C-alpha angles and dihedrals in degrees: 000000000000121000132195113211116200126195136148118281110158090021091065138296099231092122098043093117089056091046090052093050093044093050091049088052093046090052089063087065106032149344112293110211094193103045090140089076088074094049105123090206091061108098130202085267087079129213116341102188094068133052120240088253091054093047091050093048093047094047094047089050089051091049089053091048100045126093095214143358128233116188132184100212105177094107108058111240131176089207094053090047090052092048091051091050091051091046091051092050089050090053095242120158108251131203117188118194118200125186100225090184090069106091093190094076140045123204115251116249087225086073104030091046096047113101090197091064127071107220121193122185113206137179099183123050090229089063090054090050091052090051090051091051092051093045092051092046090052094046104043 
């Protein structure tokens, strides 16, 4: 199984510790095509070794290749929203994880109101991990 993990990069790296932990957990189940999203050294400046055109082409190719998408959506991100839209159009199963204990952000109705997206609100990282396990079990 190949998974695409989405999380904010240029939109802000506030949740990078959660991304890192979630990706490590996902890797116990499957190949994660986007493990760089959880790299704590990656700043909100993004990747510097590729042009924006190259990043877009690579990420769309990964979305086409993956079997499912897991996104941490607490930090609003135009890029993550775009990735989720592409994944939905490709018919990929999508899990969105939102830290409801973070009072700084509210979840977009475009996600919470979308019946094609599984949304799980969590307050403890262990709850997000349990949601990941269930999602993968249901989508193998």
